[in-house]
C-alpha positions in Angstrom: -76.7 72.5 167.3 -73.5 73.9 168.8 -74.0 76.9 170.9 -72.2 79.0 173.4 -72.4 80.7 176.7 -71.2 84.2 177.1 -71.0 85.2 180.7 -69.0 88.1 182.0 -67.5 88.5 185.3 -65.8 91.4 187.1 -62.1 90.5 186.9 -60.4 89.2 183.8 -63.5 87.6 182.3 -63.0 84.9 179.8 -65.9 83.3 178.0 -66.6 79.7 177.8 -67.6 78.6 174.3 -69.9 76.0 173.0 -71.2 74.8 176.4 -74.9 75.5 176.0 -77.4 75.8 173.2 -77.8 79.5 173.2 -77.3 81.8 170.3 -73.7 82.0 169.0 -70.2 80.7 169.5 -67.4 82.9 170.8 -63.8 82.1 171.5 -63.2 80.4 174.8 -60.6 82.9 175.9 -62.0 86.2 174.8 -61.2 88.7 177.5 -64.1 91.0 178.7 -63.6 94.5 180.2 -63.3 94.5 183.9 -66.4 96.7 184.4 -68.5 95.0 181.7 -71.0 93.4 184.0 -72.0 93.9 187.7 -72.3 91.0 190.1 -76.1 90.8 189.8 -75.6 89.3 186.4 -73.1 86.7 187.6 -73.3 83.4 189.3 -76.9 82.6 188.2 -76.4 79.1 186.8 -73.9 76.5 185.7 -72.9 78.4 182.7 -72.0 81.4 184.8 -70.0 79.0 187.0 -68.2 77.7 184.0 -67.3 81.2 183.0 -65.9 81.8 186.4 -63.8 78.7 186.3 -62.3 79.7 182.9 -61.7 83.2 184.2 -59.5 81.7 186.9 -57.5 79.9 184.3 -57.2 83.1 182.2 -55.6 84.8 185.2 -53.4 81.8 185.9 -51.9 82.0 182.4 -50.3 85.3 183.3 -48.1 83.3 185.6 -46.4 81.4 182.8 -43.3 83.7 182.6 -42.7 84.1 186.3 -43.3 80.3 186.8 -40.7 79.3 184.4 -38.1 81.9 185.4 -38.5 81.3 189.2 -38.4 77.5 188.8 -35.7 77.3 186.2 -33.4 80.3 186.2 -32.9 79.9 190.0 -31.9 76.3 189.3 -28.9 74.8 187.6 -30.1 74.2 184.0 -30.8 77.8 182.8 -28.6 80.8 182.5 -29.0 84.4 181.3 -27.8 85.8 178.0 -26.0 89.0 177.4 -29.4 90.6 176.7 -30.7 90.0 180.2 -31.2 93.1 182.3 -29.9 93.7 185.9 -33.1 92.3 187.4 -32.9 89.0 185.5 -29.2 88.7 186.4 -30.1 89.1 190.1 -32.5 86.3 189.8 -29.9 84.1 188.2 -27.3 84.8 190.9 -29.6 84.6 193.9 -29.2 88.2 194.7 -32.6 89.6 193.9 -33.6 92.6 195.8 -37.1 93.1 197.2 -38.2 95.5 194.5 -37.1 93.2 191.6 -40.1 93.0 189.3 -39.4 89.3 188.6 -40.2 88.4 192.2 -43.4 90.4 192.6 -45.9 88.2 194.4 -48.9 90.3 193.4 -49.7 88.4 190.1 -49.8 85.2 192.2 -52.2 86.8 194.7 -54.3 88.1 191.9 -55.1 84.5 191.0 -55.6 83.5 194.7 -58.0 86.4 195.3 -59.9 85.5 192.2 -60.1 81.9 193.4 -61.3 83.0 196.9 -64.1 85.1 195.3 -65.2 82.3 193.0 -65.2 79.7 195.8 -67.3 82.1 198.0 -69.9 82.6 195.3 -70.0 78.8 194.5 -71.0 78.2 198.1 -73.8 80.8 197.7 -74.9 79.2 194.5 -75.2 75.7 196.0 -77.1 77.1 199.0 -79.6 78.7 196.6 -79.9 75.6 194.4 -78.4 77.4 191.4 -76.0 74.5 191.0 -76.5 70.7 191.2 -74.4 69.0 193.8 -72.1 67.3 191.2 -71.7 70.6 189.3 -70.7 72.3 192.5 -68.3 69.6 193.7 -66.5 69.5 190.3 -66.1 73.2 189.9 -65.4 74.0 193.5 -62.6 71.4 193.6 -61.1 72.6 190.4 -60.8 76.2 191.5 -59.7 75.2 195.0 -56.9 73.1 193.5 -55.6 76.0 191.5 -55.4 78.0 194.7 -53.5 75.3 196.4 -51.1 75.0 193.5 -50.4 78.7 193.4 -49.9 78.8 197.2 -47.4 75.9 196.9 -45.5 77.9 194.3 -45.4 81.0 196.6 -44.2 78.9 199.5 -41.4 77.3 197.6 -40.0 80.6 196.5 -40.7 82.9 199.4 -40.6 80.5 202.3 -43.0 82.6 204.4 -46.2 84.1 202.9 -49.6 85.4 204.0 -52.2 82.6 203.6 -55.5 84.2 202.7 -58.7 82.1 202.1 -61.4 84.7 202.6 -62.8 86.7 199.7 -61.3 90.1 199.0 -62.3 92.6 196.4 -58.8 93.0 194.9 -55.1 92.3 195.6 -54.6 95.8 197.1 -56.8 94.7 200.1 -53.6 92.9 201.2 -51.8 96.1 201.8 -52.4 95.9 205.5 -50.3 92.8 206.0 -50.9 92.9 209.8 -54.3 91.4 209.1 -52.8 88.3 207.5 -50.2 86.4 209.5 -47.2 85.0 207.6 -47.1 81.2 207.3 -43.8 79.3 206.9 -43.4 76.7 204.1 -43.7 73.7 206.4 -46.9 74.9 208.0 -48.2 76.1 204.6 -47.8 72.6 203.2 -49.6 71.1 206.2 -52.5 73.5 205.6 -52.6 72.8 201.8 -52.6 69.0 202.4 -55.4 69.3 205.0 -57.5 71.5 202.7 -56.9 69.8 199.4 -57.4 66.2 200.5 -60.9 67.1 201.7 -62.0 68.4 198.4 -65.2 66.6 197.3 -64.1 65.8 193.7 -60.6 64.7 192.7 -61.1 63.2 189.2 -61.1 64.9 185.8 -64.2 66.5 184.5 -66.1 63.6 182.9 -67.1 63.6 179.2 -70.3 65.4 178.7 -69.5 68.1 181.3 -70.2 71.6 179.9 -66.6 72.6 180.4 -65.3 69.7 178.2 -65.4 71.0 174.7 -63.3 71.9 171.7 -63.0 75.5 170.4 -60.7 76.6 167.5 -58.9 73.3 167.6 -58.1 73.5 171.3 -59.6 70.7 173.4 -60.2 71.6 177.0 -59.5 68.0 178.1 -55.9 69.0 179.0 -56.8 72.5 180.2 -57.6 71.8 183.8 -55.3 70.9 186.7 -55.0 67.2 187.6 -56.1 67.1 191.2 -54.7 63.7 192.0 -51.3 64.8 190.8 -51.6 68.0 192.9 -52.3 65.8 195.9 -49.5 63.6 195.1 -47.1 66.5 194.9 -48.4 67.9 198.3 -47.9 64.5 199.9 -44.5 64.3 198.4 -43.5 67.6 199.9 -45.1 66.5 203.2 -43.2 63.2 203.4 -46.3 61.1 203.1 -44.8 58.8 200.4 -47.3 56.0 200.3 -50.2 58.5 199.9 -48.2 60.3 197.2 -47.6 57.1 195.3 -51.3 56.2 195.6 -52.4 59.5 194.0 -49.8 59.3 191.2 -50.8 55.6 190.5 -54.4 56.6 190.1 -53.4 58.8 187.1 -50.8 56.3 185.8 -53.6 53.8 185.5 -56.3 56.3 184.5 -58.0 53.8 182.2 -58.7 51.3 185.0 -57.2 48.0 186.1 -57.9 46.1 182.9 -58.5 46.8 179.2 -57.3 46.1 175.7 -57.4 49.4 173.9 -54.4 51.5 172.7 -55.3 54.1 175.3 -55.3 51.5 178.0 -51.8 50.3 177.2 -50.3 53.7 176.1 -51.8 56.6 178.1 -49.5 57.8 180.8 -47.4 54.6 180.8 -44.3 55.7 179.0 -45.2 53.1 176.3 -42.9 51.7 173.7 -45.9 51.8 171.3 -46.4 55.6 171.5 -44.7 58.1 169.3 -42.7 59.7 172.0 -39.2 58.1 172.0 -35.8 58.6 170.4 -35.7 56.8 167.1 -33.4 56.2 164.1 -34.4 55.0 160.7 -31.0 53.4 160.0 -28.8 51.4 162.4 -25.5 53.1 163.3 -26.4 56.2 161.4 -26.7 59.2 163.6 -27.9 61.4 160.7 -31.1 59.3 160.6 -32.4 60.6 164.0 -36.1 61.0 163.7 -37.5 64.5 164.4 -41.2 63.8 163.6 -42.8 61.9 165.2 -40.9 61.1 168.4 -39.8 62.8 171.6 -39.2 66.2 170.0 -42.6 66.3 168.4 -44.2 66.1 171.9 -43.5 69.9 172.1 -45.1 70.7 168.7 -47.9 68.3 167.9 -51.5 69.1 168.0 -53.9 67.5 170.4 -54.2 64.0 168.9 -54.2 60.6 170.6 -50.4 60.6 170.9 -50.5 64.0 172.5 -53.1 62.8 175.0 -51.0 59.7 175.8 -48.2 62.0 177.2 -49.7 65.4 178.2 -51.8 65.9 181.3 -51.9 69.7 181.8 -51.2 72.1 179.0 -52.4 75.7 178.6 -52.4 77.1 175.0 -51.4 80.6 173.8 -53.0 81.8 170.6 -53.0 85.1 168.7 -56.8 85.3 169.0 -57.0 85.6 172.7 -55.2 87.1 175.7 -52.8 86.8 177.3 -50.2 86.9 174.6 -47.5 84.2 174.7 -44.6 85.7 176.8 -42.3 82.7 176.1 -41.3 83.7 172.6 -39.8 86.9 173.8 -38.0 85.0 176.6 -36.4 82.3 174.5 -36.2 83.1 170.8 -33.4 85.1 169.2 -35.5 85.5 166.1 -38.7 87.5 166.8 -37.9 87.6 170.6 -35.5 89.2 173.0 -33.5 86.0 173.8 -33.0 86.6 177.5 -32.2 83.1 178.8 -30.4 80.0 177.5 -29.4 76.5 178.6 -26.6 76.5 181.1 -23.3 74.9 180.1 -23.9 72.4 182.9 -27.2 71.3 181.3 -25.6 70.8 177.9 -22.8 68.8 179.5 -25.3 66.6 181.2 -26.9 65.6 177.9 -23.6 65.1 176.2 -22.3 62.8 179.0 -25.0 60.1 178.6 -24.6 56.7 176.9 -27.0 56.0 174.1 -27.8 52.6 172.5 -27.9 52.5 168.7 -28.8 48.9 168.3 -29.1 45.6 170.2 -28.9 41.9 169.6 -32.2 40.2 170.3 -32.2 37.7 173.1 -33.2 34.0 172.8 -35.3 31.8 175.1 -32.1 31.2 177.1 -30.2 34.5 176.7 -30.8 38.1 177.3 -30.6 40.9 174.7 -27.3 42.6 174.2 -27.1 46.4 173.9 -24.4 47.5 171.5 -23.2 50.3 169.3 -23.2 52.7 172.2 -22.1 56.3 172.0 -22.0 59.3 174.4 -25.0 61.5 173.7 -28.6 62.0 174.9 -30.6 63.1 171.9 -33.2 64.7 174.1 -30.6 67.4 174.5 -30.5 68.0 170.7 -34.2 68.5 170.8 -34.3 70.6 174.0 -31.8 73.2 172.7 -30.3 74.2 169.4 -27.6 76.5 168.2 -29.1 79.5 166.4 -26.9 82.4 165.2 -24.0 80.8 167.1 -25.9 80.9 170.4 -27.5 78.0 172.4 -31.3 78.4 172.4 -33.9 76.6 174.5 -36.3 75.1 172.0 -39.2 73.4 173.8 -41.4 76.4 173.7 -40.5 77.5 170.1 -41.5 74.6 167.9 -44.9 76.1 167.1 -43.2 79.5 166.3 -39.9 78.7 164.5 -39.9 76.8 161.2 -37.3 74.3 160.1 -35.1 77.2 158.9 -35.2 78.4 162.6 -37.0 81.6 161.5 -40.5 82.6 162.6 -43.2 80.9 160.6 -45.4 84.0 161.1 -44.0 86.9 163.1 -47.5 88.0 164.0 -48.6 84.5 165.3 -46.9 83.7 168.5 -48.9 80.6 169.2 -47.5 78.1 171.7 -48.1 76.1 174.9 -47.3 76.4 178.6 -46.2 72.9 179.5 -47.2 72.0 183.1 -47.5 68.3 183.6 -47.0 65.2 181.5 -46.5 61.4 181.9 -42.8 61.8 182.4 -43.3 64.3 185.3 -45.8 61.8 186.8 -43.5 58.8 186.6 -40.5 60.6 188.0 -42.5 62.0 190.9 -44.0 58.6 191.5 -40.5 57.1 191.4 -39.3 59.7 194.0 -42.2 58.8 196.3 -41.7 55.0 195.8 -38.0 55.3 196.5 -38.6 57.1 199.8 -41.3 54.5 200.7 -38.6 51.8 200.5 -39.5 50.5 197.0 -36.2 51.4 195.5 -36.3 48.8 192.7 -39.7 50.0 191.5 -38.3 53.5 191.4 -35.2 52.4 189.6 -37.2 50.4 187.0 -39.5 53.3 186.1 -36.7 55.8 185.8 -34.5 53.5 183.7 -35.6 50.9 181.2 -39.0 49.8 182.5 -40.6 47.2 184.7 -40.3 44.3 182.3 -36.5 44.6 181.8 -35.7 45.3 185.5 -37.8 42.4 186.9 -36.5 39.8 184.4 -33.7 37.4 184.8 -33.0 37.5 181.1 -34.0 41.1 180.0 -35.0 41.2 176.3 -35.1 37.5 175.9 -37.5 35.9 173.5 -41.2 35.7 174.4 -41.3 31.9 173.8 -40.2 31.2 177.3 -42.4 31.0 180.4 -42.4 34.4 182.2 -45.1 33.6 184.7 -42.8 34.3 187.7 -41.0 37.3 186.2 -41.5 40.8 184.8 -43.7 41.9 187.8 -43.1 43.5 191.2 -45.2 41.1 193.4 -46.0 44.1 195.6 -49.3 45.5 196.9 -50.9 48.6 195.6 -49.7 51.2 194.8 -46.5 49.5 193.9 -48.0 46.6 191.9 -46.8 46.5 188.3 -47.3 43.5 186.0 -45.3 43.8 182.7 -45.4 40.2 181.6 -45.1 39.7 177.9 -44.8 36.0 176.9 -46.3 33.4 174.5 -45.9 30.2 176.5 -48.3 30.9 178.2 -49.6 34.1 176.6 -49.3 37.3 178.5 -49.8 40.9 177.5 -50.3 42.4 180.9 -51.1 46.0 181.6 -47.6 47.4 181.9 -45.9 45.2 179.3 -45.3 48.2 177.0 -43.6 50.4 179.7 -40.0 51.1 178.7 -39.0 53.5 181.4 -37.8 57.2 181.1 -34.3 56.3 180.0 -35.4 53.4 177.8 -37.7 55.7 175.9 -34.7 58.0 175.3 -32.6 55.0 174.0 -30.2 55.3 176.9 -28.5 52.7 179.0 -29.6 52.2 182.6 -27.9 54.3 185.2 -24.9 52.3 186.5 -24.2 51.5 190.1 -21.8 49.3 192.1 -23.8 46.2 193.0 -21.2 45.1 195.6 -21.6 48.4 197.4 -25.3 48.0 198.0 -26.2 44.3 197.7 -25.1 41.1 199.4 -23.9 39.3 196.2 -23.0 36.2 198.2 -26.6 35.4 198.9 -28.3 32.8 196.7 -31.0 33.5 194.2 -31.7 36.2 191.6 -33.0 38.9 194.0 -30.0 39.7 196.2 -30.8 41.3 199.5 -29.6 44.9 200.2 -26.6 45.3 202.4 -26.8 49.1 202.4 -30.5 50.0 202.1 -30.0 53.7 203.0 -27.1 54.1 200.6 -29.0 52.6 197.7 -32.0 54.8 198.5 -29.8 57.8 198.3 -28.3 56.6 195.0 -31.7 56.1 193.5 -32.9 59.5 194.7 -29.9 61.3 193.2 -30.4 59.3 190.0 -34.1 60.4 189.7 -33.2 64.1 190.2 -30.4 63.8 187.6 -33.0 62.2 185.2 -35.4 65.0 185.9 -32.8 67.4 184.5 -32.4 65.4 181.3 -36.1 64.8 180.6 -38.0 67.8 182.2 -35.6 70.7 181.7 -37.3 74.1 181.5 -40.8 72.7 182.3 -40.8 74.4 185.7 -39.6 71.5 188.0 -36.0 72.1 188.7 -35.9 74.5 191.7 -38.7 72.8 193.5 -37.0 69.4 193.0 -33.7 70.6 194.4 -35.4 72.4 197.3 -37.6 69.4 198.2 -34.7 66.9 198.2 -32.3 69.3 200.1 -35.0 69.8 202.8 -35.5 66.0 203.0 -31.8 65.3 203.3 -31.5 68.2 205.8 -28.4 69.1 203.8 -28.2 72.7 202.4 -24.9 71.7 200.7 -26.9 69.5 198.3 -28.7 72.5 196.8 -25.7 74.9 197.2 -23.4 72.5 195.3 -25.9 72.0 192.5 -26.3 75.7 191.8 -22.6 76.6 192.3 -21.7 74.0 189.7 -23.7 75.9 187.1 -21.4 78.9 187.5 -18.2 76.7 187.6 -19.1 75.2 184.3 -19.8 78.7 182.9 -16.2 79.6 183.8 -16.9 81.8 186.8 -15.4 80.0 189.8 -15.4 83.2 192.0 -19.2 83.6 191.6 -19.6 79.9 192.1 -17.8 80.0 195.5 -19.9 83.0 196.6 -23.2 81.4 195.7 -22.1 78.1 197.3 -21.4 79.9 200.5 -24.7 81.9 200.4 -26.9 78.9 199.6 -25.3 76.8 202.3 -27.6 78.9 204.6 -31.2 77.6 204.1 -32.6 81.0 204.8 -31.0 82.3 201.6 -32.9 79.9 199.4 -36.0 82.1 199.7 -36.8 85.4 198.0 -37.6 88.6 200.0 -41.4 89.0 200.2 -42.5 92.6 199.6 -46.0 93.6 199.0 -45.9 96.5 196.5 
């Protein structure tokens, strides 16, 4: 019999549903009044602990709007519309004043203080044997990871923040800032790495855990932060590239080192067999572009197997629970305020790519030939659309606007906050691998996959012997085996991987081989003559691909800041942002912003506790 647990809790309490055979079933995100229950009725058993965990995520969901605005509008892919107020315009032009409501750190600290309180009480629960050891380790690590994730966001945007890990009653307890020393980004990352890597549980909640359930069609399997990816990101920021690649690879191969199921070959592998690519039903007929299924449908579909092959962390908005979806108002011209739009630079980026319509299959002695090319990245067509003559960011609107681009139901603003998916994972892994000196691996995953990149005859017939090809021959975490052949037979674990650009039906990013490789050397694998130069090329290529694949998913500003810091080159970030305004037809503002962001201190927002 399905039951539920209804446990309240003093700040933004959200119930966990269907986790215990008690009396009735309530919705997983129902918000309880702040003063509904005193603390004597909290933290009594595992179900109270579950309610506390879900309460943390309820508060976290209030960060969706600032997360997207801070990470995307400050970058080069998003711009403001004429509807934007002065405060939003300040954020866009890197001139935000300390009292700008869009840069208020308090909502972030509300989550952190919530986490601190929960962690403190979990320690009490385990000491009083109210939780089993595994229950404690799972839930403590989850909440602690959310705190680390929120702190990383604060550090990226403010550069110097108070780092508070002790329990406080409420955010106003931070008013006396003299009690909490300010920590700079570099030291903050060191602290976050040291804390997070010691967490006692870094895997997903296993099947059968009380927090793993389905309520009103929402599976909680993608509701919780992926702790290995968080660690990978922290190591990436910290310059520990082998450790970052290790953590990412654990998730890329989440189904183990061997298997034969569809999930084994497809989940998180950017697989040619999953419904997540760019497809056409007729050769050389652009009008036959497939909308459903395919890449566009990633941002609309319900939580089926194909959804789970791509998505890793997604939080749902629904009319039946708080908070309401703030993204409709942000993006939609119909039923919303339409405050932000794609930048002209972003649209130009998609339109400047080279797509492959068809190819001539290879033979046992000849590679496949890509042909019928044309300049366009169809991911752009799915990421933004023209509505009422204006460019509109669409990723967050597919569950709200119908095929006529009008609201399906004005009173139902359902949607999703997209946080992490397989493409995010692969591109961050590629960034780490590249900086670890495994540039070819990074190039392969970003472009058209392991099999094509590590083959002397890419796309040739399977009838040949591929024993010595289509694999990296590198130790973990850089070992990839994509062999697919019939003589002898191979269908190895990465044989379906098609790369980020391959999935988008794009040609591989071009480079001058003579510039980076010694072409006079014998053999297929030419040695590098300019290793550092090629590494820089691959890094820039990865960041460019991030813009095409992950636009408006909250990655852009962190990506640019991280790479600029690594290069120790403020002009890298300054030029990226200035180009946005040049393409928008405002060279004067572009020059001003380029000069301002050439000083690293100006990358960070003023921190003011209100």
